[in-house]
MARBA-754290 format. One record per residue (C-alpha): x, y, z; residue number from 1; residue in one letter. Coordinates in pm, 1 decimal, padded with zeros to 6 digits. Example, Ala and Ser with C-alpha at 12.3 -4.5 7.8 and 13.67 -1.06 7.14 Angstrom:
<atoms>
        c1        c2        c3  num  residuo
   01230.0  -00450.0   00780.0    1        a
   01367.0  -00106.0   00714.0    2        s
</atoms>
This chain:
<atoms>
        c1        c2        c3  num  residuo
   05827.2   13553.1   10502.2    1        m
   05439.2   13483.4   10716.5    2        r
   05575.3   13592.3   11039.6    3        n
   05482.6   13936.4   11133.3    4        v
   05807.8   14052.5   11272.3    5        h
   05987.8   13979.7   10887.6    6        f
   05966.0   14320.5   10646.4    7        t
   06067.0   14233.0   10301.1    8        l
   06321.6   14498.4   10108.9    9        t
   06464.3   14504.0   09790.0   10        h
   06809.8   14462.8   09911.4   11        t
   06702.6   14112.3   10132.3   12        n
   06462.6   14026.7   09863.2   13        l
   06727.2   13997.2   09560.3   14        s
   06971.4   13848.6   09849.0   15        s
   06762.5   13613.8   09903.5   16        l
   06677.5   13533.5   09478.7   17        l
   07075.4   13570.9   09438.4   18        s
   07098.9   13267.9   09690.0   19        f
   06783.3   13002.9   09527.4   20        c
   06983.7   13042.3   09164.8   21        a
   07283.9   12985.0   09350.7   22        r
   07189.0   12659.0   09509.9   23        e
   06937.7   12568.6   09246.0   24        g
   06611.0   12611.3   09462.8   25        h
   06372.3   12683.6   09258.5   26        f
   06049.7   12624.2   09475.7   27        r
   06152.5   12844.7   09758.1   28        l
   06251.0   13105.8   09509.2   29        a
   05908.1   13086.7   09325.6   30        a
   05798.1   13135.3   09667.9   31        s
   05960.8   13471.3   09657.5   32        v
   05804.3   13588.1   09355.0   33        h
   05461.9   13510.4   09468.4   34        a
   05516.7   13699.2   09824.3   35        a
   05670.8   13964.8   09621.9   36        i
   05339.8   13929.5   09354.9   37        l
   05155.8   13959.8   09653.7   38        k
   05281.0   14279.3   09782.2   39        n
   05224.1   14528.8   09511.6   40        p
   05482.5   14795.0   09583.4   41        l
   05763.5   14575.3   09629.9   42        h
   05719.4   14509.0   09255.0   43        i
   05510.2   14753.5   09054.4   44        q
   05668.1   15099.9   09131.0   45        s
   05928.9   15230.1   08871.0   46        d
   06192.4   15289.3   09147.1   47        g
   06537.6   15209.7   09152.6   48        p
   06475.4   14943.6   09399.1   49        d
   06205.4   14769.7   09237.8   50        s
   06438.4   14719.9   08896.8   51        v
   06695.2   14564.4   09107.9   52        i
   06429.8   14313.6   09225.5   53        t
   06310.4   14221.1   08893.2   54        q
   06712.8   14199.2   08774.8   55        n
   06745.7   13902.4   09027.5   56        s
   06415.0   13775.5   08928.3   57        l
   06536.7   13757.5   08590.9   58        i
   06872.0   13576.9   08685.7   59        s
   06735.7   13322.4   08911.4   60        m
   06512.1   13203.8   08626.0   61        y
   06805.9   13185.3   08433.3   62        s
   07003.1   13013.1   08630.5   63        k
   06708.7   12758.5   08711.6   64        c
   06617.4   12700.6   08350.6   65        g
   06338.7   12866.6   08334.6   66        r
   06362.8   13151.4   08048.1   67        p
   06028.7   13137.0   07933.0   68        s
   05991.2   13348.4   08294.5   69        d
   06283.9   13506.6   08263.1   70        a
   06155.4   13711.0   07927.5   71        i
   05780.7   13730.3   08102.4   72        k
   05920.8   13943.2   08378.6   73        v
   06189.7   14169.2   08156.0   74        f
   05881.8   14217.4   07948.0   75        d
   05665.9   14340.6   08223.1   76        e
   05912.7   14578.4   08381.1   77        m
   05817.6   14967.4   08337.4   78        k
   06183.9   15075.7   08392.1   79        t
   06483.4   14889.4   08263.1   80        r
   06835.3   14978.2   08312.6   81        d
   07185.8   14859.0   08192.7   82        t
   07158.4   14586.8   08448.8   83        v
   06791.5   14456.7   08331.9   84        s
   06973.7   14441.7   07938.1   85        h
   07240.3   14233.9   08089.1   86        n
   07095.2   13975.5   08262.1   87        s
   06804.0   13928.8   07971.8   88        i
   07108.8   13875.6   07693.4   89        i
   07281.0   13652.8   07921.1   90        s
   06956.1   13475.2   08003.1   91        a
   06951.1   13419.5   07636.8   92        r
   07286.9   13277.0   07575.7   93        f
   07224.4   13056.1   07910.9   94        h
   06942.5   12913.2   07726.7   95        a
   07139.5   12870.0   07421.4   96        r
   06945.4   13091.8   07184.6   97        d
   07264.9   13280.8   07108.0   98        f
   07070.1   13464.2   06773.9   99        e
   06807.5   13618.2   07015.4  100        d
   07085.8   13730.9   07265.9  101        a
   07247.8   13880.9   06994.8  102        l
   06960.2   14057.8   06856.1  103        a
   06909.4   14237.1   07215.9  104        r
   07278.3   14302.5   07186.9  105        f
   07210.2   14482.9   06881.2  106        g
   06903.6   14643.2   07027.5  107        d
   07101.6   14755.3   07299.7  108        l
   07351.7   14913.5   07112.5  109        h
   07134.6   15102.9   06924.2  110        r
   06904.1   15233.9   07222.2  111        s
   06935.2   15605.4   07320.7  112        t
   06769.2   15581.9   07616.3  113        s
   06949.8   15336.6   07771.4  114        v
   07348.4   15267.7   07727.2  115        r
   07559.5   14915.4   07713.3  116        f
   07839.8   14860.7   07982.7  117        d
   08153.8   14672.0   08043.2  118        h
   07927.0   14390.6   08136.7  119        a
   07723.9   14400.2   07852.7  120        t
   08055.6   14316.1   07668.7  121        l
   08188.1   14094.9   07854.5  122        t
   07927.6   13858.2   07870.5  123        t
   07876.8   13867.5   07479.1  124        v
   08238.9   13807.1   07388.8  125        l
   08202.6   13540.6   07657.9  126        s
   07993.1   13338.3   07465.6  127        a
   08122.2   13419.9   07121.6  128        l
   08406.9   13252.7   07231.0  129        a
   08221.3   12946.7   07338.9  130        e
   08076.4   12948.8   06992.4  131        r
   08424.9   13030.7   06787.4  132        e
   08260.4   13292.6   06627.9  133        m
   08536.9   13511.4   06487.4  134        l
   08345.0   13767.5   06281.2  135        c
   08116.4   13865.9   06582.9  136        a
   08391.8   13854.7   06793.0  137        a
   08567.6   14086.9   06535.5  138        r
   08259.7   14359.5   06571.1  139        t
   08258.2   14377.6   06946.1  140        v
   08564.1   14446.8   06949.6  141        h
   08565.8   14735.9   06704.2  142        a
   08210.9   14859.9   06933.5  143        i
   08388.4   14798.8   07237.2  144        a
   08704.5   15045.3   07076.8  145        v
   08438.6   15323.9   06980.2  146        s
   08281.1   15320.6   07295.3  147        s
   08612.9   15369.6   07501.0  148        g
   08537.5   15048.8   07684.6  149        l
   08872.4   14820.7   07560.7  150        t
   09023.3   15078.6   07888.2  151        r
   08849.7   14848.3   08079.5  152        e
   09042.8   14524.5   08176.9  153        t
   08785.7   14290.8   08201.7  154        a
   08707.9   14356.4   07849.6  155        v
   08989.6   14363.4   07730.7  156        g
   09047.8   13997.7   07905.9  157        n
   08722.9   13878.9   07739.9  158        a
   08916.7   13992.8   07415.4  159        l
   09186.4   13776.2   07480.7  160        v
   08993.2   13457.1   07590.9  161        t
   08737.2   13509.9   07257.3  162        a
   09045.3   13592.1   07005.4  163        y
   09207.5   13252.9   07125.8  164        f
   08969.0   13032.7   07156.1  165        n
   08829.1   13144.8   06784.8  166        c
   09212.4   13023.0   06695.2  167        g
   09344.5   13381.6   06686.2  168        c
   09643.9   13402.0   06863.8  169        p
   09800.9   13663.9   06692.2  170        a
   09472.8   13902.5   06712.2  171        s
   09477.5   13795.9   07087.4  172        a
   09882.9   13939.5   07192.0  173        a
   09765.8   14245.4   07062.1  174        r
   09456.5   14227.6   07296.8  175        a
   09671.6   14143.0   07536.8  176        f
   09896.4   14396.4   07445.4  177        d
   09684.5   14654.3   07470.6  178        e
   09553.4   14596.4   07820.6  179        v
   09593.1   14903.8   08064.7  180        p
   09635.9   14737.6   08391.3  181        a
   09656.7   14361.8   08371.8  182        r
   09593.8   14165.3   08643.2  183        t
   09602.1   13763.5   08711.0  184        v
   09265.9   13708.2   08497.8  185        v
   09463.9   13876.2   08189.6  186        t
   09802.5   13692.2   08208.0  187        w
   09626.4   13334.8   08307.3  188        t
   09380.1   13410.3   07975.4  189        a
   09663.6   13462.6   07757.4  190        a
   09910.7   13144.0   07912.5  191        v
   09598.0   12955.8   07857.9  192        s
   09519.5   13071.8   07539.6  193        g
   09890.8   13008.9   07386.7  194        l
   09896.1   12662.5   07591.2  195        a
   09534.7   12572.7   07387.0  196        l
   09661.6   12650.1   07050.9  197        n
   10018.4   12498.9   07073.1  198        a
   10217.7   12772.2   07142.4  199        h
   10406.2   12575.1   07467.4  200        y
   10705.1   12729.0   07458.9  201        e
   10545.9   13107.0   07439.2  202        e
   10331.0   13013.5   07681.6  203        a
   10575.1   12946.0   07945.0  204        l
   10779.8   13251.9   07888.3  205        a
   10510.7   13455.8   07895.3  206        l
   10451.2   13248.9   08254.0  207        f
   10779.3   13344.9   08356.5  208        s
   10748.9   13711.7   08242.8  209        e
   10406.6   13733.3   08460.5  210        m
   10615.9   13595.7   08768.7  211        r
   10871.4   13879.5   08726.8  212        a
   10591.5   14156.3   08753.7  213        c
   10571.5   14230.5   09172.2  214        a
   10242.7   14291.7   09151.2  215        s
   10092.7   14025.7   09032.3  216        v
   10072.2   13665.7   09181.3  217        s
   09948.4   13347.0   08995.7  218        a
   09625.1   13153.5   09119.4  219        n
   09538.3   12752.7   09081.5  220        s
   09428.9   12823.2   08693.5  221        s
   09760.9   12977.6   08607.5  222        t
   09932.5   12696.5   08723.5  223        y
   09698.0   12469.5   08609.4  224        s
   09731.2   12655.9   08257.4  225        s
   10103.2   12700.6   08230.9  226        a
   10128.0   12285.7   08321.0  227        l
   09935.5   12234.3   08035.2  228        l
   10210.3   12398.6   07822.3  229        a
   10460.2   12144.8   07982.7  230        c
   10271.8   11819.6   07916.7  231        s
   10203.6   11970.1   07569.1  232        g
   10623.1   12042.7   07519.2  233        a
   10704.8   11744.1   07683.3  234        r
   10913.6   11966.1   07933.2  235        a
   10943.5   11755.8   08263.4  236        l
   11224.9   12039.9   08390.5  237        r
   10962.8   12343.0   08337.4  238        d
   10707.8   12102.0   08518.3  239        g
   10937.0   11987.3   08785.4  240        r
   10975.9   12339.2   08862.1  241        r
   10653.0   12476.7   08824.1  242        i
   10554.1   12180.1   09074.7  243        h
   10799.2   12307.0   09320.6  244        g
   10624.7   12681.9   09275.9  245        l
   10293.2   12498.0   09364.9  246        v
   10405.5   12355.7   09661.5  247        l
   10586.9   12688.7   09801.8  248        k
   10253.6   12893.0   09723.8  249        s
   10012.3   12633.8   09879.4  250        g
   09837.4   12538.1   09588.9  251        h
   09939.4   12177.1   09558.2  252        g
   09606.4   12097.4   09793.6  253        g
   09381.1   12204.1   09468.6  254        d
   09233.6   11936.6   09211.0  255        l
   09282.4   12095.7   08915.6  256        r
   09654.7   12187.7   08940.1  257        v
   09691.6   11814.9   09120.2  258        a
   09513.8   11649.7   08774.9  259        s
   09757.9   11914.7   08616.1  260        a
   10050.9   11797.0   08743.9  261        l
   09992.1   11415.2   08704.4  262        m
   09934.7   11439.4   08344.7  263        d
   10290.0   11642.0   08276.9  264        v
   10484.1   11353.3   08463.1  265        y
   10241.5   11064.1   08247.9  266        s
   10336.1   11268.9   07948.8  267        k
   10677.2   11303.3   08015.2  268        c
   10684.7   10964.9   08120.6  269        g
   10711.3   10982.6   08486.0  270        q
   10479.4   10706.8   08533.3  271        t
   10623.5   10671.0   08909.6  272        d
   10587.2   11024.7   08992.2  273        d
   10279.3   11028.6   08858.7  274        a
   10152.3   10773.2   09052.7  275        i
   10321.3   10892.4   09363.6  276        g
   10121.0   11213.6   09320.7  277        m
   09789.1   11056.8   09314.7  278        f
   09829.4   10815.0   09610.1  279        e
   09935.8   11094.1   09829.1  280        s
   09632.1   11364.8   09736.8  281        s
   09367.0   11406.6   10013.9  282        e
   09136.7   11488.5   09755.4  283        e
   09007.2   11263.6   09398.3  284        l
   08806.2   11393.2   09122.5  285        d
   08722.4   11162.2   08835.0  286        e
   08992.6   11410.1   08621.3  287        v
   09247.0   11290.3   08770.8  288        a
   09121.9   10946.6   08823.2  289        l
   09092.0   10965.5   08410.2  290        t
   09478.7   11151.4   08390.5  291        v
   09587.3   10829.8   08605.2  292        v
   09438.1   10618.0   08376.3  293        l
   09535.1   10707.4   08086.2  294        a
   09870.1   10716.8   08271.5  295        c
   09885.1   10361.0   08365.6  296        l
   09698.3   10275.2   08004.2  297        a
   10033.3   10408.0   07793.8  298        q
   10283.0   10295.3   08009.6  299        n
   10228.8   09949.0   07997.3  300        g
   10050.1   09890.3   08360.0  301        s
   09698.4   09777.7   08261.4  302        e
   09619.4   09554.9   08548.6  303        e
   09667.7   09865.0   08803.5  304        p
   09494.1   09995.1   08547.7  305        a
   09172.2   09780.6   08569.5  306        f
   09222.0   09765.7   08923.1  307        e
   09194.3   10144.9   08968.9  308        l
   08888.7   10203.2   08752.0  309        f
   08714.4   09876.5   08944.2  310        a
   08772.0   10088.0   09256.3  311        s
   08695.4   10390.0   09126.7  312        a
   08378.1   10233.8   09024.9  313        h
   08327.8   10057.1   09364.9  314        g
   08344.8   10365.2   09505.6  315        a
   08095.1   10530.2   09333.8  316        g
   08271.3   10736.0   09092.7  317        f
   08081.1   10876.2   08793.6  318        d
   08224.6   10686.8   08469.3  319        v
   08231.3   10863.5   08187.2  320        d
   08309.5   10840.0   07844.4  321        p
   08669.5   10990.5   07921.3  322        n
   08715.0   10757.7   08203.9  323        m
   08605.0   10441.2   07980.8  324        v
   08791.4   10525.0   07686.2  325        s
   09167.6   10550.3   07911.4  326        s
   09016.3   10219.6   08060.1  327        v
   08994.8   10051.8   07715.2  328        l
   09321.4   10182.9   07613.1  329        g
   09517.2   09942.9   07863.5  330        a
   09303.8   09601.0   07750.7  331        f
   09541.7   09430.3   07479.6  332        g
   09689.5   09077.0   07460.3  333        v
   09681.2   08840.8   07776.7  334        g
   09408.5   09089.2   07915.1  335        s
   09094.3   08952.3   08143.4  336        s
   08782.9   08872.9   07867.0  337        y
   08609.3   08836.4   08202.7  338        a
   08680.0   09242.5   08289.7  339        f
   08646.4   09299.9   07913.0  340        a
   08277.2   09208.5   07923.8  341        k
   08226.2   09354.1   08231.9  342        q
   08336.3   09678.0   08123.2  343        t
   08128.4   09652.5   07844.2  344        h
   07821.4   09617.4   08033.5  345        a
   07890.5   09874.6   08247.4  346        l
   07917.2   10066.9   07893.0  347        v
   07552.3   09924.3   07837.8  348        v
   07431.4   10020.4   08152.8  349        k
   07526.3   10375.9   08165.4  350        k
   07449.5   10409.7   07767.1  351        g
   07781.5   10512.5   07651.1  352        l
   07795.9   10272.0   07371.2  353        d
   07552.2   10545.0   07164.8  354        s
   07820.0   10848.5   07254.6  355        n
   07901.1   10986.5   06927.0  356        d
   08097.7   11331.9   07085.9  357        m
   08120.3   11462.4   06788.2  358        r
   07715.3   11495.7   06783.1  359        a
   07661.1   11655.5   07133.6  360        h
   07943.6   11931.6   07056.6  361        g
   08239.3   11768.9   07291.0  362        v
   08548.6   11866.5   07176.0  363        a
   08806.8   11566.6   07179.6  364        p
   09143.4   11566.6   07333.8  365        t
   09431.8   11387.2   07219.6  366        d
   09384.5   11073.1   07493.0  367        v
   09066.8   11044.7   07276.5  368        t
   09227.6   11026.5   06935.8  369        f
   09482.3   10804.1   07120.9  370        l
   09203.8   10592.4   07183.1  371        s
   09067.5   10580.3   06798.4  372        l
   09451.9   10463.3   06652.7  373        l
   09491.6   10200.8   06907.6  374        h
   09172.8   10032.8   06796.8  375        a
   09223.8   10091.5   06428.5  376        c
   09558.2   09932.8   06512.1  377        s
   09394.5   09645.2   06640.1  378        h
   09111.8   09597.1   06420.6  379        i
   09285.5   09645.4   06104.8  380        g
   09164.3   10007.7   05967.2  381        c
   09429.2   10186.3   05890.5  382        a
   09279.1   10495.8   05635.0  383        e
   08995.9   10542.3   05898.3  384        t
   09355.2   10561.5   06108.0  385        g
   09482.1   10767.4   05942.3  386        f
   09161.1   10977.2   05870.4  387        e
   09161.4   11008.7   06208.4  388        y
   09540.1   11135.5   06244.9  389        l
   09465.6   11415.7   05989.7  390        r
   09142.8   11508.3   06174.6  391        t
   09368.3   11545.1   06483.3  392        m
   09574.9   11809.2   06343.9  393        s
   09348.9   11985.6   06039.8  394        e
   09037.8   12036.4   06185.0  395        v
   09111.9   12056.0   06602.0  396        y
   09426.0   12208.3   06558.4  397        g
   09656.7   11910.2   06782.7  398        m
   09989.6   11817.6   06739.8  399        t
   10021.1   11447.0   06754.5  400        p
   10255.2   11313.0   07004.4  401        r
   10508.1   11002.2   06957.3  402        a
   10221.6   10817.6   07130.5  403        e
   10048.2   10874.9   06795.3  404        h
   10270.6   10816.8   06544.2  405        y
   10342.1   10504.4   06712.4  406        a
   09994.2   10394.2   06701.7  407        c
   10014.3   10438.6   06347.6  408        v
   10338.2   10236.9   06306.8  409        v
   10176.3   09957.3   06433.1  410        d
   09807.4   10014.5   06301.3  411        m
   10063.3   09994.8   05928.4  412        l
   10314.7   09693.6   06049.5  413        g
   10003.4   09467.4   06205.1  414        r
   09870.1   09538.0   05822.3  415        a
   10205.0   09374.7   05660.1  416        g
   10265.2   09801.6   05566.8  417        r
   10622.3   09768.7   05677.8  418        l
   10762.8   10007.5   05361.0  419        r
   10513.3   10231.1   05434.3  420        e
   10543.9   10250.7   05783.1  421        a
   10984.2   10277.8   05728.8  422        k
   10869.9   10551.9   05511.5  423        r
   10620.3   10716.7   05813.5  424        f
   10858.1   10702.6   06027.5  425        v
   11165.9   10833.7   05849.1  426        v
   10892.9   11100.2   05740.6  427        g
   10865.7   11233.9   06069.6  428        l
   11046.2   11562.4   06178.3  429        a
   11354.9   11519.7   06413.9  430        m
   11149.5   11556.1   06767.0  431        t
   10845.1   11333.9   06699.1  432        e
   11066.9   11071.5   06546.1  433        n
   11118.1   10890.8   06915.3  434        s
   11275.4   10570.2   07047.6  435        v
   10890.1   10472.2   07114.6  436        e
   10814.8   10520.5   06708.6  437        v
   11107.2   10310.4   06605.4  438        w
   11024.5   10053.7   06891.3  439        q
   10660.4   10011.6   06740.2  440        a
   10844.3   09974.0   06365.2  441        l
   11098.4   09687.5   06495.1  442        l
   10785.8   09517.8   06682.1  443        g
   10624.0   09488.7   06342.7  444        a
   10955.8   09385.5   06231.8  445        c
   10985.5   09106.1   06478.1  446        g
   10629.5   08994.9   06359.6  447        i
   10659.9   08931.4   05997.7  448        h
   11051.6   08851.3   06073.4  449        g
   11209.5   09098.0   05855.8  450        d
   11551.6   09133.9   05957.6  451        a
   11754.0   09413.7   05735.3  452        e
   11462.6   09611.3   05849.0  453        m
   11456.8   09524.3   06174.7  454        g
   11809.7   09544.0   06181.9  455        r
   11803.8   09962.2   06109.9  456        g
   11528.4   09994.2   06347.7  457        a
   11677.8   09838.1   06609.9  458        a
   12014.3   10048.9   06635.2  459        e
   11786.7   10346.1   06631.3  460        k
   11602.7   10222.2   06938.7  461        v
   11955.1   10137.2   07129.7  462        v
   12072.4   10435.7   06984.9  463        g
   11829.0   10645.3   07155.1  464        g
   11775.6   10456.9   07485.7  465        d
   12055.3   10265.2   07549.9  466        p
   11906.8   10041.5   07816.5  467        g
   11579.2   09926.7   07631.6  468        c
   11611.0   09588.3   07622.3  469        a
   11353.2   09556.9   07317.7  470        a
   11568.1   09652.8   07063.5  471        g
   11787.5   09381.5   07203.8  472        y
   11550.1   09129.0   07209.3  473        v
   11350.3   09150.3   06922.4  474        v
   11699.1   09159.0   06691.1  475        m
   11779.0   08851.1   06858.1  476        a
   11442.2   08708.5   06796.5  477        n
   11510.8   08777.8   06448.1  478        i
   11845.9   08643.1   06375.3  479        c
   11713.2   08308.7   06574.6  480        s
   11367.4   08273.5   06299.2  481        a
   11685.1   08306.0   06040.6  482        e
   11851.1   08041.2   06209.5  483        r
   12146.2   08286.8   06285.8  484        d
   12356.4   08199.3   06578.9  485        w
   12633.3   08384.2   06545.9  486        r
   12383.5   08713.4   06432.1  487        g
   12188.3   08622.6   06780.8  488        r
   12535.0   08554.6   06988.9  489        g
   12647.5   08902.8   06875.4  490        r
   12360.6   09101.2   06997.9  491        v
   12296.4   08926.3   07310.0  492        m
   12681.0   08984.4   07377.6  493        r
   12572.1   09335.8   07307.8  494        r
   12330.2   09353.3   07569.9  495        m
   12552.9   09176.6   07829.4  496        k
   12814.6   09439.4   07802.3  497        e
   12587.5   09745.6   07788.7  498        s
   12472.2   09610.6   08144.6  499        g
   12106.8   09539.9   07986.2  500        v
   11856.3   09308.2   08123.1  501        r
   11614.0   09099.3   07960.1  502        k
   11264.7   09120.8   08160.4  503        e
   11150.1   08761.0   08201.9  504        t
   10879.1   08636.0   08045.3  505        g
   10550.7   08585.7   08158.7  506        m
   10230.5   08344.4   08142.0  507        s
   09898.5   08390.2   08260.2  508        w
   09578.7   08190.4   08303.7  509        v
   09229.1   08354.1   08409.0  510        e
   09044.3   08127.2   08668.9  511        v
   08688.6   08308.7   08738.8  512        g
   08724.8   08657.0   08703.3  513        k
   09072.9   08641.1   08811.3  514        a
   09357.8   08666.2   08628.9  515        t
   09711.7   08455.3   08751.0  516        h
   10002.7   08568.9   08576.8  517        r
   10364.6   08332.6   08620.9  518        f
   10738.0   08369.5   08566.0  519        r
   10955.3   08154.7   08471.7  520        a
   11121.1   08044.4   08866.2  521        g
   10828.6   08230.1   09044.8  522        d
   10726.4   08184.9   09378.0  523        d
   10532.9   08477.8   09450.7  524        v
   10265.5   08368.3   09389.3  525        h
   09987.7   08255.4   09728.6  526        p
   09931.2   07923.5   09591.3  527        q
   10268.0   07825.0   09440.5  528        a
   10344.1   07522.5   09626.9  529        e
   09988.0   07328.4   09541.9  530        a
   10014.6   07466.4   09204.2  531        i
   10378.3   07265.5   09195.8  532        r
   10171.4   06989.6   09328.3  533        e
   09891.9   06997.6   09103.4  534        a
   10149.1   07009.7   08746.4  535        v
   10333.6   06747.3   08850.0  536        l
   10042.1   06514.7   08920.5  537        v
   09884.8   06616.5   08597.1  538        l
   10220.9   06530.1   08388.1  539        a
   10215.3   06213.7   08609.0  540        e
   09866.7   06152.6   08460.9  541        q
   09960.4   06305.7   08108.5  542        i
   10219.6   06026.7   08110.2  543        a
   10024.6   05776.7   08188.0  544        e
   09785.1   05828.5   07902.8  545        d
   10096.2   05836.1   07656.0  546        e
   10171.8   05514.2   07764.9  547        c
   09862.1   05312.6   07802.2  548        e
   09805.1   05512.6   07406.2  549        g
   10092.6   05402.1   07247.6  550        w
   10026.1   05007.7   07404.1  551        m
   09661.5   05037.4   07237.2  552        l
   09832.9   05138.1   06930.8  553        f
   10085.1   04822.0   06967.6  554        e
   09770.6   04625.0   07047.4  555        a
   09599.3   04709.5   06742.6  556        v
</atoms>
């Protein structure tokens, strides 16, 4: 700027300030402002070009986190236009001062010299949607109607989003119907809003309706929203269909879409597909990692989950509370104690042990509640678990999945409250009364040896999934505990006739920081031969010790 050949104009000043705001170069922006002040002609005139520069300064200071400087520039302006007011209102919302922002909007609404426009309303509605301020959103809607600005597509889009975020899908639907020229943003706002409000089938139907419109093409946000509905509805067929559309349209490389697809496959129990997508992705982020960690944890693949978490941390990925919650859900009986301590140390080191999501205004997800219920099950806090289940549906409007209900049944079973667990399962709707829930009850019956209830649960498990070995095995174990050998024989014969194979039993031992797993007749372990020799030597030593002990006893 000191170069005599460089001329400061309002156009290049505004462009430079916008660049500084976008890239966060506050020191450069402050230097630009200083240069403007040294050349009064650029800032002190009353012309429209001067107002443009000052508006750019307000926007820059707001985006650089300097709200007081933004207010100072606004207050010192001799002439203000609609953009000036929009900029300061946006700045106040950005600074989280909603009261002042709404007061300034009210002043602009009452002003006779400057008129608000569609950008004013979209700015205000977007902020109200974030805070879920329904009454204020209805007031702004009324102002939009009286001013004739509802004909603006951007205003209609903002109204649709605001009503959905405030939990009013009916009002959002009316706002959607009144948008005169729907764009992909309009359709995406509606599909996303329906999915977020658990209207999954309606969201997928609307997505199909949008595809029938020749003038609108789905973008990555549209696909992500439709896939969110697939995850909620466990609609695997629709998910695969949308996956095909994603590949055909060239959006397969988008991280949000890829993460949404992984989530669909994970929620629908297609672990191999979710892992396959993860491994084939050219680029990964924390969201994709969290989705796959949750997938592995929920499907019993604890060791791959631990390995992935460790490698992600080693690769420099930012370990956030969601990622930690997902990997903690993988811990169970037989998990590496050393790895558990390392994870705990990492949580403390990063200050995540004091993470109270609600205090920071962070909305929990269904995975959050799954982790909470899992924890309540393992520490025996059944009443707290029920409170979390109630909060999930009544406070956050989420529909619990089969995994959540299975955790509740497991929680009651561990506490020995089998009758209550059975009443809970029977009381669920048919869509929720899945094999997974009955399997949790069957496991509890196996622990407490309740043969009568176990037989009923086993029939439900086998009837819902004839290929599930757990139903046969647990029932056979219950028969063995009661010394009902004929009953055990019938169960095992039925299992064999159905072509179901029992999963091989496994044992494990932790040495140093590594957990070694073994199966019967397993020669896969790289040190199998050395271990076998060591076991033989140990067996001989035990036999000698027993012999010496017997001889000593005889002598005494």
